[in-house]
ROLOFI-672624 format. One line per 2 residues: number of its first residue (from 1); their letters; for each residue x, y, z of N, C-alpha, C. Coordinates in steps of 0.1 Angstrom, whole numbers. Example, Ala and Ser with C-alpha at 12.3 -4.5 7.8 and 13.67 -1.06 7.14 Angstrom:
// residues 2
1) AS) 132,-57,78,123,-45,78,132,-33,78; 128,-22,71,137,-11,71,129,0,79 .
END
This chain:
// residues 315
1) MP) 34,-987,-491,20,-983,-488,11,-994,-492; -1,-994,-485,-10,-1004,-489,-15,-1002,-503 .
3) GP) -19,-1013,-509,-25,-1013,-523,-38,-1006,-523; -43,-1003,-535,-56,-997,-537,-67,-1006,-532 .
5) SR) -77,-1000,-527,-89,-1007,-522,-99,-1008,-534; -106,-1019,-534,-117,-1020,-544,-131,-1019,-537 .
7) NI) -138,-1009,-541,-151,-1006,-534,-162,-1016,-539; -169,-1022,-529,-180,-1031,-532,-193,-1025,-529 .
9) SP) -204,-1030,-534,-217,-1025,-531,-220,-1026,-516; -229,-1019,-511,-232,-1019,-496,-234,-1033,-491 .
11) LV) -240,-1042,-498,-242,-1056,-493,-230,-1065,-499; -221,-1069,-489,-209,-1076,-493,-212,-1091,-491 .
13) VI) -210,-1099,-502,-212,-1113,-501,-199,-1120,-505; -193,-1127,-495,-182,-1135,-498,-186,-1150,-497 .
15) SL) -187,-1157,-509,-192,-1170,-510,-181,-1180,-514; -179,-1189,-505,-170,-1200,-509,-177,-1213,-507 .
17) LY) -180,-1220,-518,-189,-1231,-517,-181,-1243,-523; -181,-1254,-515,-176,-1266,-521,-187,-1276,-519 .
19) VI) -193,-1281,-530,-205,-1289,-530,-203,-1303,-535; -209,-1312,-530,-208,-1326,-534,-214,-1327,-548 .
21) PT) -211,-1339,-555,-213,-1340,-570,-228,-1337,-574; -237,-1337,-565,-251,-1335,-569,-255,-1320,-570 .
23) TM) -246,-1311,-566,-249,-1297,-567,-238,-1290,-576; -240,-1277,-577,-231,-1269,-586,-221,-1262,-577 .
25) AG) -208,-1264,-580,-197,-1258,-572,-194,-1244,-578; -191,-1235,-569,-187,-1221,-573,-180,-1214,-562 .
27) VM) -170,-1206,-566,-162,-1197,-557,-162,-1183,-563; -165,-1173,-555,-164,-1159,-559,-156,-1152,-549 .
29) VF) -144,-1146,-553,-136,-1139,-543,-132,-1126,-550; -135,-1115,-543,-132,-1102,-548,-121,-1096,-539 .
31) FG) -109,-1094,-546,-98,-1088,-538,-88,-1081,-548; -79,-1073,-542,-68,-1067,-549,-55,-1070,-543 .
33) IK) -45,-1074,-551,-32,-1078,-545,-21,-1069,-550; -13,-1063,-541,-2,-1055,-545,8,-1055,-533 .
35) DN) 20,-1058,-535,30,-1058,-525,26,-1067,-513; 21,-1079,-517,17,-1089,-507,6,-1084,-498 .
37) EI) -2,-1075,-502,-13,-1071,-493,-26,-1072,-501; -36,-1076,-493,-50,-1077,-499,-58,-1067,-491 .
39) AL) -64,-1058,-498,-73,-1048,-492,-87,-1050,-497; -97,-1051,-489,-111,-1052,-492,-119,-1043,-484 .
41) TV) -124,-1033,-491,-132,-1023,-483,-146,-1027,-482; -151,-1027,-470,-165,-1031,-467,-173,-1018,-466 .
43) GG) -183,-1017,-475,-190,-1005,-476,-202,-1005,-467; -201,-1008,-454,-212,-1007,-444,-223,-1018,-448 .
45) GV) -233,-1018,-440,-244,-1028,-442,-241,-1041,-436; -245,-1052,-443,-244,-1065,-438,-234,-1073,-446 .
47) GL) -225,-1081,-439,-216,-1090,-446,-221,-1104,-444; -222,-1112,-455,-228,-1125,-454,-217,-1135,-458 .
49) VF) -213,-1144,-449,-202,-1152,-451,-206,-1167,-451; -203,-1174,-462,-205,-1189,-462,-191,-1195,-462 .
51) VA) -189,-1204,-451,-176,-1210,-449,-176,-1224,-455; -168,-1227,-464,-167,-1240,-470,-162,-1250,-460 .
53) AA) -167,-1263,-461,-163,-1273,-452,-149,-1278,-456; -144,-1276,-468,-132,-1281,-472,-120,-1274,-467 .
55) AP) -121,-1261,-463,-109,-1254,-459,-113,-1243,-449; -105,-1241,-439,-108,-1230,-429,-105,-1217,-435 .
57) LA) -113,-1207,-430,-112,-1193,-435,-112,-1184,-423; -101,-1176,-421,-101,-1166,-411,-105,-1153,-417 .
59) IL) -116,-1147,-413,-121,-1135,-419,-123,-1124,-408; -118,-1112,-411,-121,-1101,-402,-128,-1090,-410 .
61) LA) -141,-1088,-406,-149,-1078,-413,-150,-1066,-403; -145,-1054,-408,-145,-1042,-400,-156,-1033,-406 .
63) GR) -159,-1021,-399,-168,-1012,-404,-163,-1005,-416; -169,-994,-420,-165,-986,-432,-150,-982,-430 .
65) GG) -142,-985,-441,-128,-983,-441,-120,-994,-436; -126,-1005,-432,-119,-1017,-426,-112,-1024,-437 .
67) RL) -102,-1033,-434,-95,-1040,-444,-94,-1055,-440; -94,-1064,-451,-92,-1078,-449,-78,-1082,-453 .
69) RG) -70,-1086,-444,-56,-1089,-446,-54,-1104,-445; -44,-1109,-452,-41,-1123,-451,-39,-1130,-464 .
71) DA) -29,-1126,-471,-27,-1132,-484,-24,-1147,-483; -17,-1151,-473,-14,-1165,-471,-26,-1174,-468 .
73) TI) -36,-1168,-461,-48,-1175,-458,-56,-1177,-471; -57,-1167,-479,-65,-1168,-492,-58,-1178,-501 .
75) RH) -45,-1177,-501,-38,-1187,-510,-40,-1201,-505; -40,-1203,-492,-42,-1217,-487,-56,-1222,-490 .
77) LL) -65,-1213,-489,-79,-1216,-492,-81,-1220,-506; -75,-1212,-515,-76,-1215,-530,-69,-1228,-533 .
79) QS) -58,-1231,-526,-51,-1244,-529,-59,-1255,-524; -66,-1254,-512,-74,-1265,-507,-86,-1267,-517 .
81) LR) -92,-1256,-522,-103,-1258,-531,-99,-1265,-544; -87,-1261,-549,-82,-1268,-561,-79,-1283,-558 .
83) EN) -73,-1286,-547,-71,-1300,-544,-84,-1308,-542; -94,-1302,-536,-107,-1309,-534,-114,-1311,-547 .
85) SM) -112,-1301,-556,-119,-1303,-569,-113,-1314,-577; -101,-1318,-574,-95,-1329,-582,-98,-1343,-576 .
87) LS) -106,-1343,-565,-109,-1356,-559,-118,-1364,-568; -117,-1377,-568,-126,-1386,-576,-140,-1386,-569 .
89) DN) -149,-1391,-577,-163,-1392,-571,-163,-1402,-559; -155,-1413,-560,-155,-1422,-548,-149,-1415,-536 .
91) AK) -138,-1407,-538,-132,-1400,-527,-142,-1390,-521; -149,-1383,-530,-159,-1373,-524,-170,-1381,-517 .
93) RV) -173,-1393,-522,-184,-1400,-515,-179,-1404,-501; -167,-1408,-500,-161,-1411,-486,-160,-1399,-478 .
95) LF) -156,-1388,-483,-154,-1376,-476,-167,-1371,-470; -178,-1372,-478,-191,-1367,-474,-201,-1378,-472 .
97) RD) -196,-1389,-467,-204,-1401,-465,-216,-1399,-455; -213,-1393,-444,-224,-1390,-434,-235,-1381,-440 .
99) RE) -230,-1371,-448,-240,-1362,-453,-249,-1369,-464; -242,-1377,-473,-250,-1384,-483,-259,-1394,-477 .
101) LQ) -255,-1401,-466,-263,-1411,-459,-276,-1404,-453; -274,-1392,-448,-285,-1385,-442,-295,-1381,-453 .
103) LL) -289,-1376,-464,-298,-1373,-476,-306,-1385,-481; -299,-1396,-481,-306,-1408,-485,-317,-1412,-475 .
105) RN) -315,-1410,-462,-326,-1413,-453,-338,-1404,-455; -335,-1391,-457,-345,-1381,-460,-353,-1384,-472 .
107) AI) -346,-1389,-483,-353,-1392,-495,-362,-1404,-493; -358,-1414,-485,-366,-1426,-483,-379,-1422,-475 .
109) ED) -377,-1413,-465,-388,-1408,-457,-398,-1401,-466; -393,-1393,-475,-402,-1386,-484,-410,-1395,-493 .
111) DI) -403,-1405,-499,-410,-1415,-507,-421,-1423,-500; -418,-1426,-487,-428,-1433,-479,-440,-1424,-477 .
113) AR) -437,-1411,-474,-448,-1402,-471,-457,-1400,-484; -451,-1400,-496,-458,-1399,-508,-465,-1411,-513 .
115) GD) -461,-1423,-507,-467,-1435,-511,-459,-1441,-523; -447,-1436,-526,-439,-1441,-538,-430,-1452,-532 .
117) YN) -436,-1464,-530,-429,-1474,-522,-419,-1481,-531; -421,-1482,-544,-410,-1488,-553,-398,-1480,-553 .
119) AA) -399,-1466,-553,-387,-1458,-553,-380,-1459,-539; -388,-1460,-529,-382,-1461,-515,-374,-1474,-514 .
121) IT) -379,-1485,-520,-372,-1498,-519,-359,-1497,-527; -359,-1490,-538,-347,-1488,-546,-336,-1481,-538 .
123) LC) -341,-1471,-531,-331,-1463,-522,-326,-1472,-511; -334,-1481,-506,-330,-1490,-496,-318,-1499,-501 .
125) EE) -320,-1504,-513,-310,-1512,-520,-297,-1504,-520; -297,-1491,-524,-286,-1483,-525,-279,-1481,-511 .
127) MS) -288,-1479,-501,-283,-1477,-487,-275,-1490,-483; -280,-1501,-486,-274,-1514,-482,-261,-1516,-490 .
129) AL) -261,-1514,-504,-250,-1518,-512,-239,-1508,-512; -242,-1495,-512,-232,-1484,-512,-226,-1480,-499 .
131) FG) -235,-1481,-489,-231,-1476,-476,-230,-1487,-465; -234,-1499,-469,-232,-1510,-460,-242,-1510,-448 .
133) QR) -252,-1502,-449,-262,-1500,-437,-273,-1511,-439; -269,-1523,-438,-279,-1534,-441,-290,-1534,-431 .
135) QE) -287,-1533,-418,-297,-1533,-407,-307,-1522,-409; -301,-1510,-411,-310,-1498,-413,-319,-1499,-425 .
137) AE) -313,-1504,-436,-320,-1506,-448,-332,-1516,-446; -329,-1527,-438,-339,-1537,-436,-350,-1531,-427 .
139) SF) -347,-1522,-418,-357,-1515,-410,-366,-1507,-418; -360,-1500,-428,-368,-1492,-437,-377,-1501,-446 .
141) RS) -372,-1513,-450,-380,-1522,-458,-392,-1526,-450; -390,-1529,-437,-402,-1533,-429,-412,-1522,-428 .
143) RI) -408,-1510,-426,-417,-1498,-426,-424,-1497,-439; -417,-1498,-450,-423,-1497,-463,-433,-1508,-466 .
145) AQ) -430,-1520,-462,-440,-1531,-463,-452,-1528,-455; -451,-1523,-443,-462,-1520,-434,-471,-1509,-440 .
147) AR) -464,-1498,-445,-471,-1487,-451,-478,-1492,-464; -472,-1500,-472,-478,-1505,-484,-490,-1513,-481 .
149) AQ) -489,-1522,-471,-501,-1530,-467,-512,-1522,-462; -509,-1511,-454,-520,-1503,-449,-527,-1495,-460 .
151) QY) -519,-1490,-470,-524,-1483,-481,-533,-1493,-490; -528,-1505,-491,-536,-1515,-499,-549,-1518,-492 .
153) EL) -549,-1519,-479,-562,-1522,-472,-571,-1510,-473; -566,-1498,-472,-575,-1486,-474,-581,-1486,-488 .
155) EV) -573,-1489,-498,-579,-1489,-511,-590,-1500,-513; -587,-1512,-507,-597,-1523,-508,-610,-1519,-501 .
157) QA) -608,-1513,-489,-620,-1509,-481,-628,-1498,-489; -622,-1488,-495,-629,-1478,-503,-636,-1484,-514 .
159) AL) -630,-1494,-521,-636,-1501,-532,-648,-1509,-528; -647,-1516,-516,-658,-1524,-511,-670,-1515,-507 .
161) DQ) -667,-1503,-501,-677,-1494,-497,-685,-1489,-509; -678,-1487,-520,-685,-1483,-533,-693,-1494,-538 .
163) FE) -688,-1507,-537,-695,-1518,-541,-708,-1520,-533; -707,-1518,-520,-719,-1520,-512,-730,-1509,-516 .
165) AS) -725,-1497,-519,-734,-1486,-523,-741,-1490,-536; -734,-1497,-545,-739,-1501,-558,-750,-1512,-556 .
167) LE) -748,-1520,-546,-757,-1531,-543,-771,-1525,-540; -771,-1514,-533,-784,-1508,-529,-792,-1503,-541 .
169) EC) -785,-1501,-553,-792,-1497,-565,-798,-1508,-572; -794,-1521,-568,-800,-1533,-574,-799,-1534,-589 .
171) SW) -788,-1529,-594,-785,-1531,-608,-775,-1542,-609; -780,-1555,-610,-772,-1567,-607,-762,-1569,-618 .
173) AA) -765,-1566,-630,-755,-1569,-641,-742,-1559,-638; -745,-1547,-635,-734,-1537,-633,-726,-1541,-620 .
175) VH) -733,-1546,-610,-726,-1550,-598,-717,-1562,-600; -722,-1571,-609,-713,-1583,-612,-700,-1578,-619 .
177) QQ) -702,-1569,-628,-690,-1563,-635,-681,-1556,-626; -686,-1549,-616,-678,-1543,-606,-670,-1553,-597 .
179) AS) -677,-1564,-594,-670,-1574,-586,-659,-1580,-594; -660,-1582,-607,-649,-1588,-615,-638,-1578,-615 .
181) RL) -641,-1565,-616,-630,-1555,-616,-622,-1555,-603; -629,-1556,-592,-623,-1557,-579,-614,-1569,-577 .
183) RR) -618,-1580,-583,-609,-1592,-582,-597,-1590,-590; -598,-1583,-602,-586,-1580,-610,-577,-1571,-603 .
185) LY) -582,-1560,-596,-574,-1550,-590,-567,-1555,-577; -574,-1563,-570,-569,-1567,-557,-570,-1583,-555 .
187) PD) -562,-1589,-564,-563,-1604,-563,-557,-1610,-551; -549,-1603,-543,-543,-1609,-531,-552,-1607,-518 .
189) SH) -563,-1600,-520,-571,-1597,-508,-582,-1608,-507; -583,-1614,-495,-593,-1624,-493,-607,-1617,-492 .
191) RV) -607,-1604,-491,-620,-1598,-489,-628,-1596,-502; -622,-1599,-513,-629,-1598,-526,-633,-1612,-531 .
193) SG) -629,-1622,-524,-632,-1635,-529,-646,-1640,-529; -654,-1634,-520,-668,-1638,-518,-678,-1628,-524 .
195) LD) -674,-1620,-533,-683,-1609,-538,-696,-1615,-545; -694,-1626,-553,-705,-1631,-560,-716,-1636,-550 .
197) QR) -711,-1643,-539,-721,-1647,-529,-727,-1635,-522; -720,-1624,-520,-726,-1612,-515,-737,-1607,-524 .
199) IE) -735,-1607,-537,-745,-1602,-546,-757,-1611,-546; -755,-1624,-545,-767,-1633,-544,-775,-1631,-532 .
201) EA) -768,-1628,-521,-775,-1626,-508,-783,-1613,-509; -777,-1603,-514,-784,-1590,-516,-796,-1591,-525 .
203) RS) -794,-1598,-536,-805,-1600,-545,-817,-1608,-539; -813,-1618,-531,-823,-1626,-524,-831,-1618,-514 .
205) QH) -823,-1610,-507,-829,-1601,-496,-839,-1591,-503; -834,-1585,-514,-843,-1576,-521,-856,-1582,-526 .
207) KT) -855,-1594,-531,-867,-1601,-535,-876,-1604,-523; -871,-1608,-512,-879,-1610,-500,-886,-1597,-496 .
209) DL) -879,-1586,-496,-885,-1573,-492,-896,-1569,-502; -894,-1571,-515,-904,-1568,-525,-917,-1576,-522 .
211) EA) -915,-1589,-520,-927,-1597,-517,-934,-1593,-505; -927,-1590,-494,-934,-1585,-482,-941,-1572,-485 .
213) RF) -935,-1563,-492,-942,-1550,-495,-954,-1552,-504; -953,-1561,-513,-964,-1564,-522,-976,-1570,-515 .
215) LE) -973,-1580,-506,-984,-1586,-498,-991,-1576,-489; -982,-1567,-483,-988,-1556,-474,-997,-1547,-482 .
217) AA) -992,-1543,-494,-1001,-1533,-502,-1014,-1540,-507; -1013,-1553,-510,-1025,-1560,-514,-1035,-1562,-502 .
219) DQ) -1029,-1564,-490,-1037,-1566,-479,-1044,-1553,-474; -1037,-1541,-477,-1043,-1528,-474,-1051,-1522,-485 .
221) DD) -1055,-1531,-495,-1063,-1526,-506,-1057,-1514,-513; -1045,-1515,-516,-1038,-1504,-524,-1033,-1510,-537 .
223) PE) -1043,-1512,-547,-1039,-1519,-559,-1029,-1512,-567; -1028,-1499,-567,-1018,-1492,-575,-1004,-1496,-570 .
225) AA) -1002,-1494,-557,-989,-1498,-551,-986,-1512,-553; -996,-1521,-551,-994,-1535,-552,-990,-1539,-566 .
227) MR) -997,-1533,-576,-994,-1536,-590,-980,-1531,-594; -975,-1520,-589,-962,-1515,-592,-952,-1525,-586 .
229) LL) -954,-1529,-574,-945,-1539,-567,-945,-1553,-574; -957,-1556,-579,-958,-1569,-586,-950,-1570,-599 .
231) KE) -950,-1558,-606,-942,-1558,-618,-927,-1559,-616; -923,-1553,-605,-908,-1554,-601,-905,-1568,-596 .
233) LD) -914,-1573,-588,-912,-1586,-582,-912,-1598,-592; -919,-1596,-603,-920,-1606,-614,-907,-1609,-620 .
235) RY) -897,-1600,-619,-884,-1603,-625,-875,-1613,-617; -879,-1615,-604,-872,-1623,-595,-878,-1636,-592 .
237) LS) -891,-1638,-595,-898,-1650,-591,-895,-1662,-601; -893,-1673,-595,-892,-1686,-602,-906,-1690,-605 .
239) PD) -908,-1700,-615,-922,-1704,-617,-929,-1710,-605; -922,-1717,-596,-928,-1722,-584,-933,-1710,-575 .
241) EA) -924,-1700,-574,-927,-1689,-565,-939,-1681,-571; -939,-1679,-584,-950,-1672,-591,-963,-1679,-589 .
243) GR) -963,-1693,-589,-975,-1700,-587,-980,-1699,-573; -971,-1698,-563,-975,-1696,-549,-982,-1683,-547 .
245) LS) -978,-1672,-555,-984,-1659,-553,-995,-1656,-563; -998,-1666,-572,-1007,-1663,-583,-1021,-1658,-578 .
247) GV) -1026,-1664,-568,-1039,-1660,-563,-1040,-1646,-559; -1030,-1642,-551,-1030,-1628,-546,-1027,-1619,-558 .
249) AQ) -1018,-1623,-567,-1015,-1614,-579,-1028,-1612,-588; -1036,-1623,-590,-1048,-1621,-598,-1057,-1612,-592 .
251) AV) -1059,-1613,-579,-1068,-1604,-572,-1063,-1589,-573; -1050,-1587,-572,-1045,-1574,-573,-1047,-1568,-587 .
253) IH) -1045,-1577,-597,-1046,-1572,-611,-1061,-1568,-614; -1070,-1577,-609,-1084,-1573,-611,-1088,-1560,-604 .
255) RH) -1084,-1559,-592,-1087,-1546,-585,-1081,-1534,-592; -1069,-1536,-596,-1062,-1525,-603,-1069,-1521,-616 .
257) RD) -1073,-1531,-624,-1080,-1529,-636,-1094,-1522,-633; -1101,-1527,-623,-1114,-1521,-620,-1112,-1506,-615 .
259) RL) -1102,-1504,-607,-1099,-1490,-602,-1096,-1481,-614; -1088,-1485,-623,-1084,-1477,-635,-1097,-1474,-643 .
261) GS) -1105,-1484,-645,-1118,-1482,-653,-1127,-1472,-646; -1128,-1473,-633,-1137,-1464,-625,-1132,-1450,-626 .
263) RF) -1119,-1448,-624,-1113,-1434,-625,-1114,-1429,-639; -1113,-1437,-649,-1114,-1433,-663,-1128,-1427,-666 .
265) RE) -1138,-1435,-662,-1152,-1430,-664,-1155,-1417,-656; -1149,-1416,-644,-1152,-1404,-637,-1145,-1392,-644 .
267) AV) -1133,-1394,-649,-1126,-1383,-656,-1133,-1379,-669; -1139,-1388,-676,-1147,-1385,-688,-1159,-1378,-685 .
269) SG) -1166,-1383,-674,-1179,-1376,-670,-1176,-1362,-666; -1165,-1359,-660,-1162,-1346,-655,-1154,-1337,-665 .
271) HQ) -1153,-1343,-677,-1146,-1335,-688,-1132,-1332,-684; -1126,-1341,-676,-1112,-1339,-673,-1103,-1347,-683 .
273) WS) -1102,-1340,-695,-1097,-1347,-707,-1082,-1351,-705; -1074,-1343,-699,-1060,-1347,-697,-1059,-1359,-689 .
275) EA) -1066,-1359,-677,-1065,-1371,-669,-1071,-1383,-675; -1082,-1381,-682,-1089,-1392,-689,-1080,-1398,-700 .
277) TQ) -1072,-1390,-707,-1063,-1395,-717,-1052,-1403,-710; -1046,-1398,-699,-1036,-1406,-692,-1041,-1419,-687 .
279) LG) -1053,-1419,-681,-1059,-1432,-676,-1062,-1441,-688; -1067,-1436,-699,-1070,-1445,-710,-1057,-1451,-716 .
281) EA) -1047,-1443,-717,-1034,-1449,-722,-1029,-1460,-712; -1031,-1458,-699,-1026,-1468,-689,-1034,-1481,-691 .
283) IV) -1047,-1480,-693,-1056,-1492,-695,-1051,-1499,-707; -1049,-1492,-719,-1044,-1499,-731,-1030,-1505,-729 .
285) AE) -1021,-1499,-722,-1008,-1504,-720,-1007,-1516,-711; -1015,-1516,-700,-1014,-1526,-690,-1024,-1538,-693 .
287) FP) -1035,-1535,-700,-1045,-1546,-702,-1049,-1545,-717; -1039,-1547,-726,-1042,-1545,-740,-1052,-1555,-746 .
289) NT) -1054,-1567,-741,-1062,-1577,-747,-1076,-1578,-740; -1079,-1568,-732,-1092,-1568,-725,-1103,-1561,-733 .
291) QM) -1115,-1563,-730,-1126,-1556,-736,-1126,-1541,-733; -1121,-1538,-721,-1120,-1524,-716,-1110,-1517,-725 .
293) AN) -1099,-1523,-728,-1089,-1517,-737,-1095,-1514,-751; -1102,-1524,-756,-1108,-1522,-769,-1118,-1511,-770 .
295) EV) -1125,-1508,-759,-1135,-1497,-758,-1128,-1484,-757; -1117,-1484,-749,-1110,-1471,-746,-1101,-1467,-758 .
297) RP) -1095,-1476,-765,-1085,-1473,-776,-1090,-1463,-786; -1102,-1464,-792,-1107,-1454,-802,-1110,-1440,-796 .
299) MI) -1112,-1439,-783,-1115,-1427,-776,-1103,-1418,-773; -1091,-1424,-773,-1079,-1417,-768,-1076,-1404,-777 .
301) EV) -1076,-1405,-790,-1073,-1394,-799,-1083,-1383,-797; -1096,-1386,-795,-1106,-1376,-793,-1104,-1369,-780 .
303) MR) -1101,-1376,-769,-1098,-1370,-756,-1085,-1362,-756; -1075,-1366,-764,-1063,-1358,-765,-1066,-1345,-771 .
305) AR) -1074,-1345,-782,-1077,-1332,-789,-1085,-1323,-780; -1094,-1329,-773,-1102,-1320,-764,-1094,-1314,-752 .
307) AV) -1084,-1322,-748,-1075,-1317,-738,-1067,-1305,-743; -1063,-1306,-756,-1055,-1295,-762,-1064,-1282,-763 .
309) DT) -1077,-1285,-767,-1086,-1273,-769,-1089,-1267,-755; -1090,-1275,-745,-1093,-1270,-732,-1081,-1261,-727 .
311) VS) -1069,-1265,-730,-1057,-1257,-726,-1056,-1244,-733; -1059,-1244,-746,-1058,-1233,-755,-1069,-1223,-753 .
313) SP) -1081,-1228,-748,-1092,-1218,-746,-1099,-1222,-733; -1092,-1218,-721,-1097,-1222,-708,-1111,-1216,-705 .
315) G) -1114,-1205,-711,-1127,-1199,-708,-1139,-1207,-715 .
END
């Protein structure tokens, strides 16, 4: 009579896995042996079968009440698995050479996609040394070199774009520091070799623009704007350039001083103490050695106090 059957859960999984050294090997076989018979009852549902590459497996899955027979097949399978498990690492590498080579290709592609070019080059060395695929490894090296160069140029371009944006802020000391940093980061790029000249060109252009705007404001009788531009322009002018603009600059200064004095007197006459205080402080700060500043200086505290009183009691 057939031997007793062993009931399994409704989902039957027969897993026979033989895995190369980088994974975990495992075999799970559920069966009962008696009188050279193997009976496995399948309890309906789905049977999931993984067939190992190391040994063929003939399996018959029937419906409820079906049986799996073949003691000789199971014994042959187990013997094959035992023999394969005793293979050396080198023998396994030969046996699964094509699979390992494909895994190596996939790993190189992944490293290139991530931008990990050093790791990709290391894998190319392994492809050439262990598998003898020198031509394919060299092809990968060319791709890696091209991808690395493209990434390098993208980084250089992004850094130069940021450098150009900083030039527009006209903070020349900070821009020089940034240029030095770019030369340290990208010493092999010819595009960072002329950064100091680029700074000087931008600085010269900014000075030219300031001078043009100053002369335009002076010509349009806008002493406030002209005076503001003159203060900024003064940081860029050489003694010779300052002498060339001295006539216009003196006229602007006189008009600006007279305009401040006139606005100050109007604010005092109209009891606009807050505005009068601000104008008086501007006269003292910009023309400290003038007679006007000497007259305004003692009045500032009185005007400031009156401005406070006006705010606290507007009625």
